[in-house]
mmCIF file as Biopython writes it, N, C-alpha, C and O atoms, coordinates in Angstrom:
data_model
#
loop_
_atom_site.group_PDB
_atom_site.id
_atom_site.type_symbol
_atom_site.label_atom_id
_atom_site.label_alt_id
_atom_site.label_comp_id
_atom_site.label_asym_id
_atom_site.label_entity_id
_atom_site.label_seq_id
_atom_site.pdbx_PDB_ins_code
_atom_site.Cartn_x
_atom_site.Cartn_y
_atom_site.Cartn_z
_atom_site.occupancy
_atom_site.B_iso_or_equiv
_atom_site.auth_seq_id
_atom_site.auth_asym_id
_atom_site.pdbx_PDB_model_num
ATOM 1   N N  . MET A ? 1  ? 0.809  -1.196 0.000   1.0 0.0 1  A 1 
ATOM 2   C CA . MET A ? 1  ? 0.000  0.000  0.000   1.0 0.0 1  A 1 
ATOM 3   C C  . MET A ? 1  ? 0.857  1.267  0.000   1.0 0.0 1  A 1 
ATOM 4   O O  . MET A ? 1  ? 0.572  2.211  -0.736  1.0 0.0 1  A 1 
ATOM 5   N N  . ARG A ? 2  ? 1.895  1.286  0.816   1.0 0.0 2  A 1 
ATOM 6   C CA . ARG A ? 2  ? 2.722  2.490  0.894   1.0 0.0 2  A 1 
ATOM 7   C C  . ARG A ? 2  ? 3.388  2.773  -0.445  1.0 0.0 2  A 1 
ATOM 8   O O  . ARG A ? 2  ? 3.501  3.925  -0.863  1.0 0.0 2  A 1 
ATOM 9   N N  . TRP A ? 3  ? 3.832  1.698  -1.122  1.0 0.0 3  A 1 
ATOM 10  C CA . TRP A ? 3  ? 4.490  1.909  -2.413  1.0 0.0 3  A 1 
ATOM 11  C C  . TRP A ? 3  ? 3.515  2.485  -3.422  1.0 0.0 3  A 1 
ATOM 12  O O  . TRP A ? 3  ? 3.869  3.377  -4.194  1.0 0.0 3  A 1 
ATOM 13  N N  . GLY A ? 4  ? 2.303  1.987  -3.420  1.0 0.0 4  A 1 
ATOM 14  C CA . GLY A ? 4  ? 1.294  2.485  -4.355  1.0 0.0 4  A 1 
ATOM 15  C C  . GLY A ? 4  ? 1.000  3.962  -4.131  1.0 0.0 4  A 1 
ATOM 16  O O  . GLY A ? 4  ? 0.863  4.726  -5.086  1.0 0.0 4  A 1 
ATOM 17  N N  . ARG A ? 5  ? 0.906  4.356  -2.874  1.0 0.0 5  A 1 
ATOM 18  C CA . ARG A ? 5  ? 0.635  5.755  -2.545  1.0 0.0 5  A 1 
ATOM 19  C C  . ARG A ? 5  ? 1.827  6.628  -2.958  1.0 0.0 5  A 1 
ATOM 20  O O  . ARG A ? 5  ? 1.648  7.719  -3.501  1.0 0.0 5  A 1 
ATOM 21  N N  . LYS A ? 6  ? 3.030  6.142  -2.697  1.0 0.0 6  A 1 
ATOM 22  C CA . LYS A ? 6  ? 4.225  6.912  -3.033  1.0 0.0 6  A 1 
ATOM 23  C C  . LYS A ? 6  ? 4.353  7.088  -4.546  1.0 0.0 6  A 1 
ATOM 24  O O  . LYS A ? 6  ? 4.669  8.177  -5.026  1.0 0.0 6  A 1 
ATOM 25  N N  . VAL A ? 7  ? 4.110  6.030  -5.280  1.0 0.0 7  A 1 
ATOM 26  C CA . VAL A ? 7  ? 4.180  6.112  -6.742  1.0 0.0 7  A 1 
ATOM 27  C C  . VAL A ? 7  ? 3.124  7.083  -7.266  1.0 0.0 7  A 1 
ATOM 28  O O  . VAL A ? 7  ? 3.394  7.867  -8.177  1.0 0.0 7  A 1 
ATOM 29  N N  . LYS A ? 8  ? 1.927  7.030  -6.694  1.0 0.0 8  A 1 
ATOM 30  C CA . LYS A ? 8  ? 0.859  7.925  -7.118  1.0 0.0 8  A 1 
ATOM 31  C C  . LYS A ? 8  ? 1.227  9.384  -6.851  1.0 0.0 8  A 1 
ATOM 32  O O  . LYS A ? 8  ? 0.993  10.253 -7.692  1.0 0.0 8  A 1 
ATOM 33  N N  . GLN A ? 9  ? 1.803  9.648  -5.683  1.0 0.0 9  A 1 
ATOM 34  C CA . GLN A ? 9  ? 2.217  11.012 -5.347  1.0 0.0 9  A 1 
ATOM 35  C C  . GLN A ? 9  ? 3.315  11.488 -6.298  1.0 0.0 9  A 1 
ATOM 36  O O  . GLN A ? 9  ? 3.291  12.630 -6.755  1.0 0.0 9  A 1 
ATOM 37  N N  . GLN A ? 10 ? 4.269  10.621 -6.593  1.0 0.0 10 A 1 
ATOM 38  C CA . GLN A ? 10 ? 5.343  11.004 -7.508  1.0 0.0 10 A 1 
ATOM 39  C C  . GLN A ? 10 ? 4.789  11.280 -8.903  1.0 0.0 10 A 1 
ATOM 40  O O  . GLN A ? 10 ? 5.206  12.230 -9.565  1.0 0.0 10 A 1 
ATOM 41  N N  . ARG A ? 11 ? 3.859  10.455 -9.340  1.0 0.0 11 A 1 
ATOM 42  C CA . ARG A ? 11 ? 3.246  10.654 -10.657 1.0 0.0 11 A 1 
ATOM 43  C C  . ARG A ? 11 ? 2.492  11.981 -10.694 1.0 0.0 11 A 1 
ATOM 44  O O  . ARG A ? 11 ? 2.569  12.711 -11.682 1.0 0.0 11 A 1 
ATOM 45  N N  . GLU A ? 12 ? 1.758  12.299 -9.611  1.0 0.0 12 A 1 
ATOM 46  C CA . GLU A ? 12 ? 1.022  13.565 -9.556  1.0 0.0 12 A 1 
ATOM 47  C C  . GLU A ? 12 ? 1.977  14.752 -9.573  1.0 0.0 12 A 1 
ATOM 48  O O  . GLU A ? 12 ? 1.729  15.745 -10.256 1.0 0.0 12 A 1 
ATOM 49  N N  . ARG A ? 13 ? 3.075  14.645 -8.815  1.0 0.0 13 A 1 
ATOM 50  C CA . ARG A ? 13 ? 4.070  15.728 -8.820  1.0 0.0 13 A 1 
ATOM 51  C C  . ARG A ? 13 ? 4.668  15.900 -10.208 1.0 0.0 13 A 1 
ATOM 52  O O  . ARG A ? 13 ? 4.859  17.024 -10.673 1.0 0.0 13 A 1 
ATOM 53  N N  . LEU A ? 14 ? 4.963  14.787 -10.866 1.0 0.0 14 A 1 
ATOM 54  C CA . LEU A ? 14 ? 5.528  14.849 -12.206 1.0 0.0 14 A 1 
ATOM 55  C C  . LEU A ? 14 ? 4.554  15.516 -13.176 1.0 0.0 14 A 1 
ATOM 56  O O  . LEU A ? 14 ? 4.965  16.321 -14.013 1.0 0.0 14 A 1 
ATOM 57  N N  . GLU A ? 15 ? 3.275  15.187 -13.067 1.0 0.0 15 A 1 
ATOM 58  C CA . GLU A ? 15 ? 2.281  15.818 -13.924 1.0 0.0 15 A 1 
ATOM 59  C C  . GLU A ? 15 ? 2.181  17.312 -13.649 1.0 0.0 15 A 1 
ATOM 60  O O  . GLU A ? 15 ? 2.028  18.105 -14.578 1.0 0.0 15 A 1 
ATOM 61  N N  . GLU A ? 16 ? 2.265  17.703 -12.380 1.0 0.0 16 A 1 
ATOM 62  C CA . GLU A ? 16 ? 2.222  19.126 -12.032 1.0 0.0 16 A 1 
ATOM 63  C C  . GLU A ? 16 ? 3.429  19.858 -12.609 1.0 0.0 16 A 1 
ATOM 64  O O  . GLU A ? 16 ? 3.304  20.965 -13.131 1.0 0.0 16 A 1 
ATOM 65  N N  . VAL A ? 17 ? 4.592  19.232 -12.510 1.0 0.0 17 A 1 
ATOM 66  C CA . VAL A ? 17 ? 5.813  19.856 -13.041 1.0 0.0 17 A 1 
ATOM 67  C C  . VAL A ? 17 ? 5.726  19.970 -14.560 1.0 0.0 17 A 1 
ATOM 68  O O  . VAL A ? 17 ? 6.115  20.992 -15.126 1.0 0.0 17 A 1 
ATOM 69  N N  . GLU A ? 18 ? 5.222  18.937 -15.219 1.0 0.0 18 A 1 
ATOM 70  C CA . GLU A ? 18 ? 5.074  18.996 -16.676 1.0 0.0 18 A 1 
ATOM 71  C C  . GLU A ? 18 ? 4.094  20.087 -17.077 1.0 0.0 18 A 1 
ATOM 72  O O  . GLU A ? 18 ? 4.326  20.791 -18.060 1.0 0.0 18 A 1 
ATOM 73  N N  . ALA A ? 19 ? 3.006  20.242 -16.337 1.0 0.0 19 A 1 
ATOM 74  C CA . ALA A ? 19 ? 2.037  21.300 -16.629 1.0 0.0 19 A 1 
ATOM 75  C C  . ALA A ? 19 ? 2.668  22.674 -16.434 1.0 0.0 19 A 1 
ATOM 76  O O  . ALA A ? 19 ? 2.466  23.574 -17.249 1.0 0.0 19 A 1 
ATOM 77  N N  . ALA A ? 20 ? 3.430  22.836 -15.359 1.0 0.0 20 A 1 
ATOM 78  C CA . ALA A ? 20 ? 4.101  24.118 -15.102 1.0 0.0 20 A 1 
ATOM 79  C C  . ALA A ? 20 ? 5.123  24.409 -16.203 1.0 0.0 20 A 1 
ATOM 80  O O  . ALA A ? 20 ? 5.265  25.551 -16.639 1.0 0.0 20 A 1 
ATOM 81  N N  . LEU A ? 21 ? 5.828  23.378 -16.645 1.0 0.0 21 A 1 
ATOM 82  C CA . LEU A ? 21 ? 6.805  23.556 -17.713 1.0 0.0 21 A 1 
ATOM 83  C C  . LEU A ? 21 ? 6.126  23.963 -19.013 1.0 0.0 21 A 1 
ATOM 84  O O  . LEU A ? 21 ? 6.630  24.823 -19.735 1.0 0.0 21 A 1 
ATOM 85  N N  . ALA A ? 22 ? 4.989  23.352 -19.314 1.0 0.0 22 A 1 
ATOM 86  C CA . ALA A ? 22 ? 4.249  23.720 -20.516 1.0 0.0 22 A 1 
ATOM 87  C C  . ALA A ? 22 ? 3.776  25.172 -20.431 1.0 0.0 22 A 1 
ATOM 88  O O  . ALA A ? 22 ? 3.851  25.906 -21.417 1.0 0.0 22 A 1 
ATOM 89  N N  . GLU A ? 23 ? 3.291  25.591 -19.260 1.0 0.0 23 A 1 
ATOM 90  C CA . GLU A ? 23 ? 2.859  26.983 -19.089 1.0 0.0 23 A 1 
ATOM 91  C C  . GLU A ? 23 ? 4.034  27.945 -19.266 1.0 0.0 23 A 1 
ATOM 92  O O  . GLU A ? 23 ? 3.900  28.989 -19.904 1.0 0.0 23 A 1 
ATOM 93  N N  . GLU A ? 24 ? 5.179  27.587 -18.700 1.0 0.0 24 A 1 
ATOM 94  C CA . GLU A ? 24 ? 6.368  28.437 -18.818 1.0 0.0 24 A 1 
ATOM 95  C C  . GLU A ? 24 ? 6.821  28.533 -20.268 1.0 0.0 24 A 1 
ATOM 96  O O  . GLU A ? 24 ? 7.225  29.603 -20.724 1.0 0.0 24 A 1 
ATOM 97  N N  . LYS A ? 25 ? 6.756  27.428 -20.990 1.0 0.0 25 A 1 
ATOM 98  C CA . LYS A ? 25 ? 7.148  27.428 -22.399 1.0 0.0 25 A 1 
ATOM 99  C C  . LYS A ? 25 ? 6.218  28.323 -23.208 1.0 0.0 25 A 1 
ATOM 100 O O  . LYS A ? 25 ? 6.675  29.075 -24.070 1.0 0.0 25 A 1 
ATOM 101 N N  . GLU A ? 26 ? 4.911  28.248 -22.938 1.0 0.0 26 A 1 
ATOM 102 C CA . GLU A ? 26 ? 3.933  29.096 -23.626 1.0 0.0 26 A 1 
ATOM 103 C C  . GLU A ? 26 ? 4.169  30.566 -23.288 1.0 0.0 26 A 1 
ATOM 104 O O  . GLU A ? 26 ? 4.089  31.430 -24.161 1.0 0.0 26 A 1 
ATOM 105 N N  . ARG A ? 27 ? 4.460  30.845 -22.020 1.0 0.0 27 A 1 
ATOM 106 C CA . ARG A ? 27 ? 4.742  32.223 -21.604 1.0 0.0 27 A 1 
ATOM 107 C C  . ARG A ? 27 ? 5.983  32.751 -22.328 1.0 0.0 27 A 1 
ATOM 108 O O  . ARG A ? 27 ? 5.981  33.884 -22.811 1.0 0.0 27 A 1 
ATOM 109 N N  . GLU A ? 28 ? 7.038  31.943 -22.407 1.0 0.0 28 A 1 
ATOM 110 C CA . GLU A ? 28 ? 8.251  32.364 -23.106 1.0 0.0 28 A 1 
ATOM 111 C C  . GLU A ? 28 ? 7.982  32.612 -24.583 1.0 0.0 28 A 1 
ATOM 112 O O  . GLU A ? 28 ? 8.527  33.547 -25.170 1.0 0.0 28 A 1 
ATOM 113 N N  . ARG A ? 29 ? 7.132  31.767 -25.188 1.0 0.0 29 A 1 
ATOM 114 C CA . ARG A ? 29 ? 6.803  31.943 -26.602 1.0 0.0 29 A 1 
ATOM 115 C C  . ARG A ? 29 ? 6.087  33.282 -26.809 1.0 0.0 29 A 1 
ATOM 116 O O  . ARG A ? 29 ? 6.370  34.003 -27.766 1.0 0.0 29 A 1 
ATOM 117 N N  . ARG A ? 30 ? 5.154  33.608 -25.900 1.0 0.0 30 A 1 
ATOM 118 C CA . ARG A ? 30 ? 4.433  34.883 -26.013 1.0 0.0 30 A 1 
ATOM 119 C C  . ARG A ? 30 ? 5.368  36.066 -25.806 1.0 0.0 30 A 1 
ATOM 120 O O  . ARG A ? 30 ? 5.276  37.065 -26.519 1.0 0.0 30 A 1 
ATOM 121 N N  . VAL A ? 31 ? 6.269  35.956 -24.829 1.0 0.0 31 A 1 
ATOM 122 C CA . VAL A ? 31 ? 7.220  37.039 -24.575 1.0 0.0 31 A 1 
ATOM 123 C C  . VAL A ? 31 ? 8.130  37.241 -25.784 1.0 0.0 31 A 1 
ATOM 124 O O  . VAL A ? 31 ? 8.411  38.376 -26.170 1.0 0.0 31 A 1 
ATOM 125 N N  . ASP A ? 32 ? 8.589  36.142 -26.381 1.0 0.0 32 A 1 
ATOM 126 C CA . ASP A ? 32 ? 9.433  36.243 -27.576 1.0 0.0 32 A 1 
ATOM 127 C C  . ASP A ? 32 ? 8.683  36.900 -28.727 1.0 0.0 32 A 1 
ATOM 128 O O  . ASP A ? 32 ? 9.254  37.698 -29.470 1.0 0.0 32 A 1 
ATOM 129 N N  . ALA A ? 33 ? 7.401  36.565 -28.875 1.0 0.0 33 A 1 
ATOM 130 C CA . ALA A ? 33 ? 6.598  37.166 -29.945 1.0 0.0 33 A 1 
ATOM 131 C C  . ALA A ? 33 ? 6.450  38.667 -29.727 1.0 0.0 33 A 1 
ATOM 132 O O  . ALA A ? 33 ? 6.570  39.447 -30.671 1.0 0.0 33 A 1 
ATOM 133 N N  . VAL A ? 34 ? 6.192  39.070 -28.493 1.0 0.0 34 A 1 
ATOM 134 C CA . VAL A ? 34 ? 6.047  40.497 -28.185 1.0 0.0 34 A 1 
ATOM 135 C C  . VAL A ? 34 ? 7.378  41.222 -28.398 1.0 0.0 34 A 1 
ATOM 136 O O  . VAL A ? 34 ? 7.411  42.314 -28.966 1.0 0.0 34 A 1 
ATOM 137 N N  . ALA A ? 35 ? 8.462  40.618 -27.945 1.0 0.0 35 A 1 
ATOM 138 C CA . ALA A ? 35 ? 9.780  41.238 -28.130 1.0 0.0 35 A 1 
ATOM 139 C C  . ALA A ? 35 ? 10.096 41.383 -29.610 1.0 0.0 35 A 1 
ATOM 140 O O  . ALA A ? 35 ? 10.674 42.388 -30.026 1.0 0.0 35 A 1 
ATOM 141 N N  . SER A ? 36 ? 9.728  40.405 -30.397 1.0 0.0 36 A 1 
ATOM 142 C CA . SER A ? 36 ? 9.958  40.467 -31.839 1.0 0.0 36 A 1 
ATOM 143 C C  . SER A ? 36 ? 9.154  41.600 -32.459 1.0 0.0 36 A 1 
ATOM 144 O O  . SER A ? 36 ? 9.668  42.344 -33.294 1.0 0.0 36 A 1 
ATOM 145 N N  . ARG A ? 37 ? 7.883  41.734 -32.051 1.0 0.0 37 A 1 
ATOM 146 C CA . ARG A ? 37 ? 7.058  42.824 -32.576 1.0 0.0 37 A 1 
ATOM 147 C C  . ARG A ? 37 ? 7.613  44.185 -32.176 1.0 0.0 37 A 1 
ATOM 148 O O  . ARG A ? 37 ? 7.604  45.121 -32.975 1.0 0.0 37 A 1 
ATOM 149 N N  . ILE A ? 38 ? 8.095  44.297 -30.946 1.0 0.0 38 A 1 
ATOM 150 C CA . ILE A ? 38 ? 8.672  45.568 -30.488 1.0 0.0 38 A 1 
ATOM 151 C C  . ILE A ? 38 ? 9.907  45.906 -31.317 1.0 0.0 38 A 1 
ATOM 152 O O  . ILE A ? 38 ? 10.079 47.046 -31.747 1.0 0.0 38 A 1 
ATOM 153 N N  . GLU A ? 39 ? 10.759 44.920 -31.537 1.0 0.0 39 A 1 
ATOM 154 C CA . GLU A ? 39 ? 11.976 45.147 -32.321 1.0 0.0 39 A 1 
ATOM 155 C C  . GLU A ? 39 ? 11.629 45.539 -33.755 1.0 0.0 39 A 1 
ATOM 156 O O  . GLU A ? 39 ? 12.249 46.441 -34.317 1.0 0.0 39 A 1 
ATOM 157 N N  . THR A ? 40 ? 10.641 44.867 -34.350 1.0 0.0 40 A 1 
ATOM 158 C CA . THR A ? 40 ? 10.213 45.204 -35.709 1.0 0.0 40 A 1 
ATOM 159 C C  . THR A ? 40 ? 9.661  46.622 -35.753 1.0 0.0 40 A 1 
ATOM 160 O O  . THR A ? 40 ? 9.961  47.387 -36.669 1.0 0.0 40 A 1 
ATOM 161 N N  . SER A ? 41 ? 8.853  46.965 -34.758 1.0 0.0 41 A 1 
ATOM 162 C CA . SER A ? 41 ? 8.285  48.310 -34.692 1.0 0.0 41 A 1 
ATOM 163 C C  . SER A ? 41 ? 9.383  49.354 -34.547 1.0 0.0 41 A 1 
ATOM 164 O O  . SER A ? 41 ? 9.342  50.401 -35.193 1.0 0.0 41 A 1 
ATOM 165 N N  . ARG A ? 42 ? 10.359 49.069 -33.701 1.0 0.0 42 A 1 
ATOM 166 C CA . ARG A ? 42 ? 11.468 50.006 -33.495 1.0 0.0 42 A 1 
ATOM 167 C C  . ARG A ? 42 ? 12.239 50.195 -34.794 1.0 0.0 42 A 1 
ATOM 168 O O  . ARG A ? 42 ? 12.624 51.310 -35.148 1.0 0.0 42 A 1 
ATOM 169 N N  . HIS A ? 43 ? 12.459 49.082 -35.504 1.0 0.0 43 A 1 
ATOM 170 C CA . HIS A ? 43 ? 13.194 49.167 -36.774 1.0 0.0 43 A 1 
ATOM 171 C C  . HIS A ? 43 ? 12.410 49.984 -37.795 1.0 0.0 43 A 1 
ATOM 172 O O  . HIS A ? 43 ? 12.972 50.838 -38.481 1.0 0.0 43 A 1 
ATOM 173 N N  . ARG A ? 44 ? 11.098 49.715 -37.891 1.0 0.0 44 A 1 
ATOM 174 C CA . ARG A ? 44 ? 10.264 50.459 -38.842 1.0 0.0 44 A 1 
ATOM 175 C C  . ARG A ? 44 ? 10.245 51.938 -38.489 1.0 0.0 44 A 1 
ATOM 176 O O  . ARG A ? 44 ? 10.346 52.794 -39.368 1.0 0.0 44 A 1 
ATOM 177 N N  . ASN A ? 45 ? 10.114 52.235 -37.200 1.0 0.0 45 A 1 
ATOM 178 C CA . ASN A ? 45 ? 10.058 53.623 -36.770 1.0 0.0 45 A 1 
ATOM 179 C C  . ASN A ? 45 ? 11.366 54.327 -37.115 1.0 0.0 45 A 1 
ATOM 180 O O  . ASN A ? 45 ? 11.354 55.460 -37.597 1.0 0.0 45 A 1 
ATOM 181 N N  . HIS A ? 46 ? 12.486 53.664 -36.871 1.0 0.0 46 A 1 
ATOM 182 C CA . HIS A ? 46 ? 13.786 54.260 -37.183 1.0 0.0 46 A 1 
ATOM 183 C C  . HIS A ? 46 ? 13.891 54.503 -38.680 1.0 0.0 46 A 1 
ATOM 184 O O  . HIS A ? 46 ? 14.343 55.560 -39.120 1.0 0.0 46 A 1 
ATOM 185 N N  . PHE A ? 47 ? 13.472 53.517 -39.453 1.0 0.0 47 A 1 
ATOM 186 C CA . PHE A ? 47 ? 13.525 53.643 -40.903 1.0 0.0 47 A 1 
ATOM 187 C C  . PHE A ? 47 ? 12.602 54.761 -41.366 1.0 0.0 47 A 1 
ATOM 188 O O  . PHE A ? 47 ? 12.963 55.549 -42.239 1.0 0.0 47 A 1 
ATOM 189 N N  . GLY A ? 48 ? 11.402 54.827 -40.776 1.0 0.0 48 A 1 
ATOM 190 C CA . GLY A ? 48 ? 10.456 55.886 -41.125 1.0 0.0 48 A 1 
ATOM 191 C C  . GLY A ? 48 ? 10.995 57.262 -40.790 1.0 0.0 48 A 1 
ATOM 192 O O  . GLY A ? 48 ? 10.824 58.203 -41.565 1.0 0.0 48 A 1 
ATOM 193 N N  . GLU A ? 49 ? 11.649 57.388 -39.637 1.0 0.0 49 A 1 
ATOM 194 C CA . GLU A ? 49 ? 12.238 58.671 -39.258 1.0 0.0 49 A 1 
ATOM 195 C C  . GLU A ? 49 ? 13.348 59.050 -40.219 1.0 0.0 49 A 1 
ATOM 196 O O  . GLU A ? 49 ? 13.509 60.225 -40.550 1.0 0.0 49 A 1 
ATOM 197 N N  . ALA A ? 50 ? 14.115 58.066 -40.673 1.0 0.0 50 A 1 
ATOM 198 C CA . ALA A ? 50 ? 15.193 58.345 -41.619 1.0 0.0 50 A 1 
ATOM 199 C C  . ALA A ? 50 ? 14.613 58.858 -42.940 1.0 0.0 50 A 1 
ATOM 200 O O  . ALA A ? 50 ? 15.165 59.780 -43.541 1.0 0.0 50 A 1 
ATOM 201 N N  . ILE A ? 51 ? 13.507 58.268 -43.392 1.0 0.0 51 A 1 
ATOM 202 C CA . ILE A ? 51 ? 12.867 58.713 -44.631 1.0 0.0 51 A 1 
ATOM 203 C C  . ILE A ? 51 ? 12.330 60.130 -44.457 1.0 0.0 51 A 1 
ATOM 204 O O  . ILE A ? 51 ? 12.518 60.979 -45.329 1.0 0.0 51 A 1 
ATOM 205 N N  . GLU A ? 52 ? 11.659 60.389 -43.327 1.0 0.0 52 A 1 
ATOM 206 C CA . GLU A ? 52 ? 11.108 61.736 -43.092 1.0 0.0 52 A 1 
ATOM 207 C C  . GLU A ? 52 ? 12.223 62.771 -43.050 1.0 0.0 52 A 1 
ATOM 208 O O  . GLU A ? 52 ? 12.076 63.866 -43.593 1.0 0.0 52 A 1 
ATOM 209 N N  . THR A ? 53 ? 13.331 62.433 -42.413 1.0 0.0 53 A 1 
ATOM 210 C CA . THR A ? 53 ? 14.463 63.358 -42.345 1.0 0.0 53 A 1 
ATOM 211 C C  . THR A ? 53 ? 15.002 63.632 -43.733 1.0 0.0 53 A 1 
ATOM 212 O O  . THR A ? 53 ? 15.269 64.780 -44.088 1.0 0.0 53 A 1 
ATOM 213 N N  . ALA A ? 54 ? 15.165 62.571 -44.524 1.0 0.0 54 A 1 
ATOM 214 C CA . ALA A ? 54 ? 15.696 62.738 -45.883 1.0 0.0 54 A 1 
ATOM 215 C C  . ALA A ? 54 ? 14.738 63.568 -46.732 1.0 0.0 54 A 1 
ATOM 216 O O  . ALA A ? 54 ? 15.165 64.446 -47.481 1.0 0.0 54 A 1 
ATOM 217 N N  . MET A ? 55 ? 13.445 63.285 -46.612 1.0 0.0 55 A 1 
ATOM 218 C CA . MET A ? 55 ? 12.472 64.038 -47.407 1.0 0.0 55 A 1 
ATOM 219 C C  . MET A ? 55 ? 12.425 65.498 -46.941 1.0 0.0 55 A 1 
ATOM 220 O O  . MET A ? 55 ? 12.293 66.411 -47.757 1.0 0.0 55 A 1 
ATOM 221 N N  . GLY A ? 56 ? 12.533 65.708 -45.643 1.0 0.0 56 A 1 
ATOM 222 C CA . GLY A ? 56 ? 12.534 67.076 -45.128 1.0 0.0 56 A 1 
ATOM 223 C C  . GLY A ? 56 ? 13.721 67.856 -45.621 1.0 0.0 56 A 1 
ATOM 224 O O  . GLY A ? 56 ? 13.594 69.036 -45.948 1.0 0.0 56 A 1 
ATOM 225 N N  . LYS A ? 57 ? 14.858 67.232 -45.683 1.0 0.0 57 A 1 
ATOM 226 C CA . LYS A ? 57 ? 16.052 67.911 -46.175 1.0 0.0 57 A 1 
ATOM 227 C C  . LYS A ? 57 ? 15.917 68.244 -47.647 1.0 0.0 57 A 1 
ATOM 228 O O  . LYS A ? 57 ? 16.359 69.302 -48.096 1.0 0.0 57 A 1 
ATOM 229 N N  . ARG A ? 58 ? 15.289 67.317 -48.419 1.0 0.0 58 A 1 
ATOM 230 C CA . ARG A ? 58 ? 15.114 67.567 -49.843 1.0 0.0 58 A 1 
ATOM 231 C C  . ARG A ? 58 ? 14.167 68.746 -50.084 1.0 0.0 58 A 1 
ATOM 232 O O  . ARG A ? 58 ? 14.387 69.558 -50.983 1.0 0.0 58 A 1 
ATOM 233 N N  . ARG A ? 59 ? 13.127 68.825 -49.280 1.0 0.0 59 A 1 
ATOM 234 C CA . ARG A ? 59 ? 12.153 69.894 -49.450 1.0 0.0 59 A 1 
ATOM 235 C C  . ARG A ? 59 ? 12.792 71.258 -49.209 1.0 0.0 59 A 1 
ATOM 236 O O  . ARG A ? 59 ? 12.526 72.227 -49.921 1.0 0.0 59 A 1 
ATOM 237 N N  . HIS A ? 60 ? 13.637 71.305 -48.193 1.0 0.0 60 A 1 
ATOM 238 C CA . HIS A ? 60 ? 14.228 72.595 -47.819 1.0 0.0 60 A 1 
ATOM 239 C C  . HIS A ? 60 ? 15.495 72.901 -48.588 1.0 0.0 60 A 1 
ATOM 240 O O  . HIS A ? 60 ? 15.985 74.028 -48.533 1.0 0.0 60 A 1 
ATOM 241 N N  . ALA A ? 61 ? 16.025 71.955 -49.286 1.0 0.0 61 A 1 
ATOM 242 C CA . ALA A ? 61 ? 17.301 72.185 -49.975 1.0 0.0 61 A 1 
ATOM 243 C C  . ALA A ? 61 ? 17.102 72.920 -51.287 1.0 0.0 61 A 1 
ATOM 244 O O  . ALA A ? 61 ? 18.072 73.194 -51.994 1.0 0.0 61 A 1 
#
C-alpha cells in the first residue's frame, strides 16, 4: 500500500511539473513574440524617421 501511494504522489508531482513547464514554455513563446514585434516596430520607426528626415532635407534644400 505504501508503495502504491508513493508512486501515485510522484506521478502527480511529475504531472504538475510537466504542466508548469508547458505553461512556462507558452509564456516564453508569447514574450518572444512580443519582443519580436517591439523590435520590428522600433526598426520600422527608425527607418520611417530616416525617410522623413531625408524628405525634409530635400524639401528645404
